[in-house]
N, C-alpha and C positions, 0 to 999 in steps of 0.2 A: 455544433452538433459532428460526432464523428458515425457517418455509416461504410460499414465496409464488408466486405466478403473477401476473404484471405483464402486461399488453396495453392498449399505448399508440401510437396512430401521432401520430410526427414528423415535423416539417418539418427538413431539412436541407439541406445546398446540392446535393444531388443529387436532390432531389426527398422524396415522401413515404415515410414509412419504417415498420413495422411492427415495434415493441419489442415480442417475444413471448417470454418468459423465465418459467423457473420454478427457482428456488432452493432448497435446502433447507442449511442451513447448523445444525453442532451449535454449542451454546453452548460458549466458549471460544476459538473455530477462526478463526486468521488467514486470509480469504481475500483473493487479489487478480481482478480485473475487467480482462482482458486482451484490446488487441485493436485493428486501427487506429483512427484519430481518426472518429467520428463512424458510431460502431458501437452508441451508448447506454450506454453504460459511465455517465457521468455522469448522464443520464438514469434510468438504474436506481438512482443512489443518492437522486436526488430524489425519485423516487418512494417510497423506504423512508423520507425526511424526510418526505414530506408535504408538499414545498414544489413538487412538480409533480403535478398531479388523473392519476389512473388512470381510462382508458376503462372496461375491467373485471377483473376478477380477485378477488386475495387476500391480503391479509399478515398471518401472524400471527405474532406475537415471545410465548415463553413462554406458548402457550397465551390469549394474549390478543390478538383482533382488532384490528388497528389500520385494514384497510379490507376490504371487501365488498360488493361490486358488488351482487349480489343479495340481501345484509340491508339495502342503504343504510348501513352501520355506514363513518364517515370519522373516525378520530381525528386532534384538529387537531395540528399539527407543536410547539405548544407542547405540549403533551399525550404526544408519543414521548420516549420515552429515548431519546434520541439527540444525541451531539456529531457535530459537523461542521465540518473542519478542509480549506479551500478551499488553494488555490496563492495567492491574493490573502490577504495576513494580518485586514483589516478590522478593523485596531486603532482604538481612538478616539485620536487624536492628541493632543488636550488632556489626556488622562489618563497618569496613571504607568500601569510593569507592574501595581505590585496594585491600583491601582484599577480598572486594565480587567481583572480577577481578577473583585476583589469586584462589579464590574456583572453580573456570570452569577449571582450567587448569587441564590437563588429565599428569597422569603421566610420568615424565621422559620429559615434554612438554618444547619446548626454552621456558622460560619467558619472552625474549624481544619483545614479541609480546605484553605483557599484557603496556608497554610505549608504544612504536608503534601505538595501538590504542587510547592511552589516549592524544596522541600529535595530532590526528585526528581530535578528534572530541572535543578537547581545555578541558580536567577534568581536567590538569595539577593544578588549584590554587584548586579543589575538593574533590584531589586523599585522603586526610588524615582525611575527615570529614565523618559523619557517614551518613546515608539516608534520617534520619529524620532530621536534618538542612538542605536539597535541597529542590528545588523546585520542582511542578509535572515536570515540560519539564527537570529540568538536572536531575531527578531520569532517566527520561524515555533515557534521554541519555547513561546511567550508565547502563539499563537494554540491551540497543541496543550493547552496545560497549562488556558485557558480553557473546551475545547470538553470537559474532565473536570472542570470544577468541579461540575456538576448529578449528577455520579455516573451517566453512561449507560449503557444497557443494551449499546447498540452505538456503536462508534466508528464514522464515514465520514471517508477521509478521500481524497482527490481529489487527486491527484498533488502535494500538499503540497512534494516534496521535487526539484521539477522541476528550478527556477530555481536552485537550490545550485551550490554547488562540491564536488567529488569528497569533500574532509576534512569539511564540513560536514555534506555527506548521509551520510556513514557516522556520524556521531555522532549527528545525528538519528533515523537508525532503529536506534541502539542505545536512547536515551531513547523511542522508540515503543514495541518490543518490552519495555522494562521496564516500560513505566506499565500496556501490554497484559495483560501475567503479572502484576502486581502485583492491579489491578483486575478480574484477569479478565474482561475483555472478550471481547463480540465482534466484529472488526473486518473492515474491508470498505474496502479499497484499490485506488487507480483507479490503476495507474502502465504505463508502459512501456518499463520497465528491466529487465532479466532478471536482472542480479545482484541488483539490488533484488528481485527476485518470489521467487528461489533462497533468498535468506539469510531472507525474514522471514513467506513462505506456507506454510500445512500445506496451501492446497487451488487450483487455478485456475478459472476462468469465461474459456474465450475467445469471445470475440463477435464472430460477422460477420455484418453487414444485420443488426441487430437480432438475433439469437438466439443459443442458444450452442453453438458448433461443437464445441467439445472440453471436457470438467472431467477432473483427476486431481490427484496432486500435482506439482510443480516437476518435479521429474527425469523421470516420465514424458511430460511435454510437452514439454518442450524438447530432450531429448535419444532415440535409440534405446536405448540400454540403462540399467539397472537398475546401478547402482555401488554396493558395499561398501567401507566401509572405514574409516580411523580420520580422515582427513581429506576438505573436497571443498569448493572455494573457486572462486567465479564468476570473473573477468577478462577484459581484453581484450589479443589479441595484437599487438604493438609490435613485434614482428622475429622475424624465420626466416634462421638464417644455416647453410649446409654446412658442417660441419667430418669430414674423411676421410671414415668411412663412419656418421655419424650426423648429423642437424639438431639445434641449439638454440634452440628456441625461446622466445623473452621477452615472459612476458606481467607483463601488469601487473594487480595486483590489491587493490584501493583505491590505496592510494598507496605501496603496494611492489611491487620488480621482483622477477620469479622467474623462474630461468632452468632450462628442463625438457628434457631430452635424450629425441628421440622419435628413430623410424624412417620411414625416405621411406614407408612406410604409412599412418603416419597422419600425415602433414602432406599429403598428396595434396589436398586437398579446401580444406586450411587458407589462409585470404588475413589479409593486413595487417588489423587491423579488427574479423575475427569476435570472438565472445563464445565462450570456451571454459569449461569444468569441468577445474580438475586436483585429482585424485582418487589416491587409492593402493588400488593393485592388487596383492598377494601382496608389498607391502610397495617398489614400486617406484612412483612418479609418474606419471600418465597425463595424455592431454589429450585430452578430451572436445567433439567439435565442441558447441556448442547450435543447435538448429534452431530457426526461427523461425515 
């Protein structure tokens, strides 16, 4: 479990901003920090990792104090069991994939973890190649595995998939969920992609001006209704066409195109480019616009 009260004055493009947030994250949860740029999401990750000093507050992970301003405790980044994945892959260009991973090993650590991770994220055919010969998605897979080599308690993901195309992004999401579940990680993601958040997250913290404005599960945060059913997919509206007395709404879900029949009342506020949930209700597909 992560219990943290982080209090930090930040310098932003708009001047000084006070980051004042409380987190209470259960062990094994997948949590997303969501909100506009400049609201303190990345700074929150950096404080948890020990890469950014905290003015005052407390960070406790599994009953171990990582930071306490009153007790003057501040565990170094090297001693915090954290894996951190950035947008920038930050791989050593002169080393092969396998050498990059081996470099992350702790002294006397069992090296079998390298092969285990390579197998899980399907890097076997790439392990002897250098980063410059890999695609962006392949490099990000290596960066993800490298963050897991030391078996962290917490995995921090700072928009690691934002620069990837949708096909590769979807594949990396699946890899992240796979390792999150296999190693029973507590994972904190920074993301602006609603579809990604809906797919991956158990809980969302919405940040505004350095404070938490809303907290809850993805469906309660992004929609006004609680849906139940056998399926729920997030997509983007790419076309709306009227056919006699109904409308046909075309939705892009991942790399697939789905057509949904809708009544006029369902499409009144719907525009091309809107994010929607396609879900089942009484065995019929329904559309629900995602509110940002």
